[in-house]
Structures are given as C-alpha cells and as structure tokens.
N, C-alpha and C positions, 0 to 999 in steps of 0.2 A: 096399567096401560102397556100394551105390547109395543115393541120397537119395530121399525121397518127392517125387513130381512133381505138378504141377497142370496141368490142361488150360488153354488160354488163356482160356476163358470163366470158369473158377473163379478164375484169377489176376487177371483184370480186375476181377471182383467184389471180391476182397480188396484190390485197389489203388484201388478207388473210381472206376473208369473203365469204358468199354465195350470189348468184345472187339475191335471194329474199330479203335478208337483205340489200344489196346495193340499190336495187330499193326502199325499204322502207325508207332508210336514204335519198335518193335523193328526195323522196316525202316530208319527214319531213323538209328538208332543203329548200324546195320550188323550187328545180331544175326541178322537173317534176310537171306540173300543174295538177289540179284535172281532167282535160279533157284527160290527158295522153300524152300531148306534152311537149317538152322542153321549159322551161321558157326563154323568149327572152333575158333576162340579161345574163344568162349562155351561150347562143349561141353567143351573142355579145362579151363576154369576151373570147370566144374561148375554153370554158371548155366542152361544149357539141356540138354535131352535130346531127341535126334532118333531117331525110329524109322521105318524104311521097311518097308512090308509090301504084300502083294498081296491083292486082294479080288476077288470076282466081282460085277461090275455086271450087273444083270438084262438090260440092253439091249446093251451094248457088249462084255460078256465080261470076261476077266481084265484087271485094271489095277493099276498100282503107285501108291502114294500115300505121302506123307511126313507124319508127325505130329510136331509140335514141342510139347514140354511144358516148363514152367518149374519148376526145382527150388526148394526152400525157400530155398537160398542165393541163387539168381537172383532170387527175389522180393524179398529184402532189398536186393540190388544195384539192381534196377529201382526200388524205392521211393525209394532215394537219388537215382537219375538223374531220375526223374519229379518228385520234390520240388524238385530244383535247377532244373528247366526251368520250373516254375510261377512 
C-alpha cells in the first residue's frame, strides 16, 4: 500500500522552510542525485516517491520529466535531519 505524498512546495511549508532550501538540503543529503532523480535508497526506505512521465510542451514538443514527492514517513525523517542540522 502506498503512502500519501506531498509535493516539495507543500513539504517545505510543513517543515517551515522554502522549497529551494528543501531541495538544496535533499541534494546535500544525497536524497536527490546529481542527475535530478530520487536516490534509490530513499525510495526503498519509503521516504521519497519518484514519478517519471511525458508531457507535451507547446514549443519543443514531447518531453520527459521527473517529479519527486516526499512521503509522510519521509517528512518525519527530514524533520529529524533538518532539526539536527540547525
């Protein structure tokens, strides 16, 4: 059974930070790879959810994109990691 997920904007708001700061921290923690995907360990642990999909851009045509959401469990884990970093 999958967990509810939050978009990065919503997760940042609940953690009391900005989306750009949260994304930076996720990159520093290794949760987001340099290629922009979710690290497999974080996905296996159930902390992040990655979805890849294709969409039609009005100018450039069909493109692939990756969306990373944070699960409720991941939010708790991040709260602990961000709290320890402060």
